[in-house]
C-alpha positions as CSV (number, residue, x, y, z in Angstrom):
1,M,-1.7,-36.0,-21.5
2,S,1.6,-36.8,-19.9
3,N,1.7,-39.7,-17.3
4,F,3.4,-37.2,-15.1
5,P,2.6,-33.8,-13.8
6,L,4.5,-30.6,-14.9
7,A,7.6,-30.5,-13.1
8,I,7.9,-27.9,-10.3
9,E,11.6,-26.9,-9.3
10,V,12.5,-26.2,-6.0
11,T,16.1,-26.0,-6.4
12,P,18.0,-27.1,-9.5
13,S,18.7,-30.4,-7.8
14,I,15.2,-30.7,-6.3
15,R,12.2,-31.0,-8.6
16,F,8.7,-32.7,-8.2
17,G,6.8,-34.1,-11.2
18,D,7.5,-34.9,-14.8
19,G,9.0,-38.3,-14.1
20,C,11.9,-36.7,-11.9
21,P,13.3,-39.0,-9.1
22,L,11.3,-39.2,-5.8
23,A,11.9,-35.7,-4.0
24,L,12.3,-35.6,-0.1
25,I,11.0,-33.5,2.4
26,A,12.2,-34.3,5.9
27,G,13.0,-32.9,9.1
28,P,11.3,-32.4,12.8
29,C,7.9,-31.8,13.5
30,V,8.8,-28.4,15.1
31,I,11.7,-26.2,15.8
32,E,13.1,-27.5,19.3
33,S,16.4,-25.4,19.3
34,E,18.6,-23.7,16.8
35,E,21.4,-26.5,17.5
36,H,19.0,-29.4,17.1
37,V,17.7,-27.8,13.6
38,H,21.3,-27.7,12.3
39,R,22.2,-31.0,13.6
40,M,19.1,-32.6,12.2
41,A,19.6,-30.9,8.7
42,A,23.1,-31.8,8.3
43,A,22.3,-35.8,9.4
44,I,19.6,-35.8,6.7
45,A,21.6,-34.4,3.9
46,E,24.4,-36.8,4.8
47,I,22.0,-39.7,4.5
48,A,19.7,-38.4,1.4
49,G,21.6,-36.0,-0.6
50,P,19.7,-32.8,-1.8
51,F,16.3,-32.6,0.1
52,I,13.8,-30.1,1.8
53,F,14.2,-29.5,5.3
54,K,11.0,-29.1,7.2
55,A,10.4,-27.8,10.6
56,S,7.5,-25.6,12.1
57,F,7.8,-22.3,13.9
58,D,4.5,-22.7,15.4
59,K,2.5,-25.8,16.0
60,A,-1.0,-24.1,16.4
61,N,-3.3,-27.1,16.2
62,R,-1.6,-29.2,19.2
63,T,-3.8,-31.2,21.2
64,S,-3.6,-29.5,24.4
65,V,-3.0,-26.2,25.4
66,T,-0.1,-26.9,27.5
67,A,1.7,-28.5,24.7
68,Y,4.9,-27.2,23.1
69,R,4.1,-25.0,20.2
70,G,7.7,-23.7,18.7
71,P,9.8,-20.6,19.1
72,G,7.4,-18.4,17.1
73,L,7.3,-16.6,13.8
74,A,10.1,-14.1,14.2
75,E,12.7,-16.4,16.1
76,G,11.6,-19.5,14.0
77,L,12.3,-17.8,10.7
78,R,15.7,-16.6,11.9
79,I,16.6,-20.2,12.7
80,L,15.4,-21.4,9.3
81,A,17.1,-18.6,7.5
82,G,20.3,-20.3,9.2
83,V,19.4,-23.5,7.6
84,K,19.4,-21.9,4.2
85,V,22.7,-20.3,4.5
86,A,23.8,-23.9,5.3
87,G,22.7,-24.8,1.8
88,H,19.5,-26.4,2.4
89,A,16.0,-25.8,0.9
90,V,13.3,-25.0,3.7
91,L,9.4,-25.9,4.0
92,T,7.6,-24.4,6.9
93,D,3.9,-24.1,7.6
94,I,1.7,-21.0,8.1
95,H,-1.5,-20.8,9.9
96,E,-2.7,-17.1,9.0
97,P,-2.7,-14.9,6.1
98,W,-0.5,-12.4,7.5
99,Q,2.4,-15.0,8.1
100,A,2.5,-15.7,4.4
101,A,4.7,-12.9,3.4
102,P,7.3,-12.8,5.9
103,A,7.4,-16.9,5.9
104,A,8.2,-16.5,2.0
105,E,11.1,-14.3,2.6
106,V,12.8,-17.2,4.0
107,A,11.0,-20.7,2.9
108,D,11.1,-22.3,-0.4
109,I,7.9,-23.8,0.3
110,L,4.7,-22.6,2.2
111,Q,2.9,-25.5,3.8
112,I,-0.8,-25.2,4.4
113,P,-1.9,-27.4,7.4
114,A,-4.4,-30.1,6.8
115,F,-6.9,-28.5,9.0
116,L,-6.7,-25.2,7.3
117,C,-6.7,-26.4,3.7
118,R,-10.2,-24.8,2.7
119,Q,-9.2,-21.4,4.3
120,T,-9.5,-19.3,1.3
121,D,-7.6,-16.2,2.4
122,L,-4.9,-18.3,3.5
123,L,-4.7,-20.2,0.3
124,T,-4.8,-16.8,-1.9
125,E,-2.0,-15.2,0.4
126,A,0.3,-18.1,0.2
127,G,-0.3,-18.2,-3.6
128,R,0.6,-14.5,-4.2
129,T,3.8,-14.8,-2.7
130,G,4.9,-17.0,-5.7
131,R,6.7,-19.5,-3.6
132,V,5.7,-23.3,-4.1
133,V,2.8,-24.0,-1.9
134,N,2.4,-27.6,-0.4
135,L,-1.3,-28.2,0.3
136,K,-1.8,-31.1,3.0
137,K,-5.2,-32.6,2.2
138,G,-7.5,-32.6,5.1
139,Q,-8.3,-35.4,7.0
140,F,-12.2,-34.5,6.1
141,V,-11.6,-33.9,2.3
142,S,-12.1,-36.4,-0.3
143,P,-9.3,-36.8,-3.1
144,Q,-11.7,-35.4,-5.9
145,D,-12.6,-32.3,-3.7
146,F,-9.1,-31.4,-2.9
147,R,-8.9,-29.9,-6.3
148,H,-10.7,-26.9,-4.9
149,A,-8.1,-26.1,-2.7
150,A,-5.4,-26.2,-5.4
151,E,-7.5,-24.0,-7.7
152,K,-7.9,-21.3,-4.9
153,V,-3.9,-21.2,-5.0
154,A,-3.8,-21.1,-8.7
155,S,-6.4,-18.4,-9.0
156,T,-3.5,-16.2,-7.8
157,G,-1.5,-17.0,-10.9
158,N,0.8,-19.3,-9.1
159,S,0.7,-22.9,-10.4
160,K,3.5,-24.1,-8.4
161,I,1.5,-26.4,-6.1
162,L,2.0,-29.6,-4.5
163,L,-0.9,-31.9,-3.0
164,T,0.2,-34.1,0.1
165,E,-2.0,-36.9,1.0
166,R,-1.9,-37.6,5.0
167,G,-4.5,-40.0,5.6
168,S,-8.5,-39.6,6.2
169,S,-10.4,-39.8,9.3
170,F,-11.6,-43.2,10.1
171,G,-13.8,-43.3,13.1
172,Y,-12.5,-41.9,16.3
173,N,-8.4,-41.4,16.6
174,N,-7.7,-43.3,13.6
175,L,-6.5,-42.4,10.0
176,V,-6.5,-44.6,6.7
177,V,-4.9,-43.8,3.5
178,D,-7.0,-44.6,0.2
179,M,-4.4,-45.3,-2.5
180,R,-6.7,-44.7,-5.2
181,G,-6.7,-41.0,-4.1
182,L,-3.2,-40.6,-5.3
183,P,-3.6,-41.1,-8.9
184,M,-6.7,-39.0,-8.8
185,M,-5.0,-36.2,-7.3
186,R,-2.2,-36.6,-9.9
187,S,-4.6,-36.4,-12.6
188,F,-5.2,-32.6,-11.8
189,G,-1.8,-31.8,-13.1
190,W,0.1,-30.9,-9.9
191,P,2.6,-33.2,-8.2
192,V,1.5,-35.5,-5.4
193,V,3.4,-36.0,-2.2
194,F,2.9,-38.8,0.5
195,D,3.2,-37.8,4.1
196,A,4.4,-41.1,5.5
197,T,4.4,-40.1,9.1
198,H,1.3,-38.2,9.7
199,S,-0.5,-40.9,7.8
200,V,0.4,-43.3,10.9
201,Q,-0.8,-40.7,13.4
202,L,-3.5,-41.7,16.1
203,P,-5.1,-38.3,16.4
204,G,-5.6,-37.6,20.2
205,G,-5.0,-41.3,20.7
206,A,-2.6,-40.8,23.6
207,G,-5.2,-38.7,25.6
208,S,-3.7,-35.2,25.6
209,A,-1.4,-36.1,22.7
210,S,-1.6,-37.8,19.5
211,G,-0.4,-41.5,19.2
212,G,1.2,-43.2,16.3
213,Q,2.0,-46.6,14.7
214,P,5.6,-45.9,13.1
215,Q,5.8,-49.7,12.4
216,F,3.8,-49.0,9.3
217,I,5.6,-46.0,7.9
218,E,7.4,-48.4,5.3
219,T,4.6,-50.2,4.4
220,L,2.4,-47.2,3.4
221,S,5.4,-45.5,1.9
222,R,6.1,-48.5,-0.3
223,A,2.4,-48.5,-1.5
224,A,2.5,-44.8,-2.2
225,V,5.7,-44.9,-4.3
226,A,4.3,-48.0,-6.3
227,A,1.3,-45.9,-7.0
228,G,3.7,-43.5,-8.5
229,V,4.1,-40.2,-6.0
230,D,6.4,-37.6,-6.9
231,G,7.5,-37.0,-3.4
232,L,7.9,-38.4,0.2
233,F,7.3,-36.5,3.5
234,V,8.6,-37.7,6.5
235,E,8.9,-36.1,9.9
236,V,12.2,-37.5,11.1
237,H,14.0,-37.4,14.8
238,A,17.1,-38.7,16.4
239,D,15.3,-39.7,19.4
240,P,11.3,-39.8,18.8
241,E,10.7,-40.5,22.5
242,K,11.9,-37.3,23.5
243,A,10.5,-35.2,20.3
244,L,8.8,-32.3,21.6
245,S,5.9,-32.8,18.8
246,D,4.6,-36.0,17.0
247,G,7.3,-38.1,18.3
248,A,4.9,-41.0,18.5
249,N,4.5,-41.4,14.6
250,A,8.1,-39.9,13.7
251,L,10.4,-42.0,11.9
252,R,13.9,-42.5,13.6
253,L,16.9,-41.0,12.1
254,D,18.8,-44.4,11.9
255,R,16.3,-45.7,9.8
256,L,15.9,-43.0,7.2
257,G,18.7,-44.3,5.0
258,A,17.5,-48.2,4.5
259,L,14.0,-47.0,3.9
260,L,15.1,-44.4,1.2
261,R,17.1,-46.9,-0.5
262,R,14.2,-49.4,-1.0
263,L,11.9,-46.5,-1.7
264,R,14.3,-45.0,-4.4
265,A,14.9,-48.5,-6.1
266,L,11.1,-48.8,-6.5
267,D,10.4,-45.4,-7.6
268,A,13.1,-45.7,-10.3
269,L,11.0,-49.0,-11.4
270,V,7.8,-47.3,-11.4
271,K,9.0,-44.3,-13.4
272,S,10.9,-46.4,-16.0
273,A,9.9,-46.4,-19.6
274,D,9.3,-50.1,-19.3
275,F,6.6,-49.8,-16.5
276,Q,4.6,-46.9,-18.0
C-alpha cells in the first residue's frame, strides 16, 4: 500500500493526498459581509497562491442564542458564488440534509461540522451530491471510530472524502490533539487535514462564547505537518478581535505568510523520497 492516500482533486492546481504539496483551506469563520469575503479571499490568495476559501453561511452551533450566525443559506450562497467567479475554490458547511443540494451548486467542498459527524442522513445527502466532502472529526469521536463516518459518505458511491482533525474534548472547555490519530486516519485511504485553529479553541471558555489559544497554532501545525497530513485548515481574519465568530482562536492574516513558508518547507521534507 502507498504511503499516501489516493489523490482528491478539487481544481487542477489543488489536490489532497498522493504526496501532493500541502493544500490550504483558509478564510473567516463566517460570512460577515460580501465586501469582507472578497477582501479576505483576495488577500489570502496573494499570500498563499491557489487555495480553498472557507466561510460559513450559517453557524448553527454558536454558544449563545444571541451570537451572530451569518446571512443564511440563500444570501450566503449568492456571496460565495461571487468568490467562485473571482477564481477561488469554495468550501462551506451544511447542517441539515436539505442544504446539501443547493450548497453543492456553489461549493467545491461540502463540510460536515464536527458536532454532526455521525448524522447519517446529512452524510449520505452530502455524498450524493458528488462534491468533495470534508468530515470534521467530532470532539467525542476516536480516530479509529471516525472511519464509520467516512464509510457512510462512501456508501453513496462518492469516495471524494477528506478527514479533518480538530481536537478532542479534554475535560471541560479544553481540547487536545492526539497526533497518533493523524496516521491512524490516513491508513483508511482518505486524505487527512489538520484544523489548526479549532484545535486551539477553548469551547465555551469565554462564558457565552468560545475562547482560544492562538499562540499554539504554529506549534500544533508543525507537529501535524511532520506527521504527514495532506492539508491545513486555518480560519484567518485581518482583525480577530473584531471577528463576528471564533475570533479568539483565529490566525491573524498578517501572520499567514510566514506560517505557510515554514510549514511548506517542512511538508516538502516529510514528503520527499529520502524521508519516506
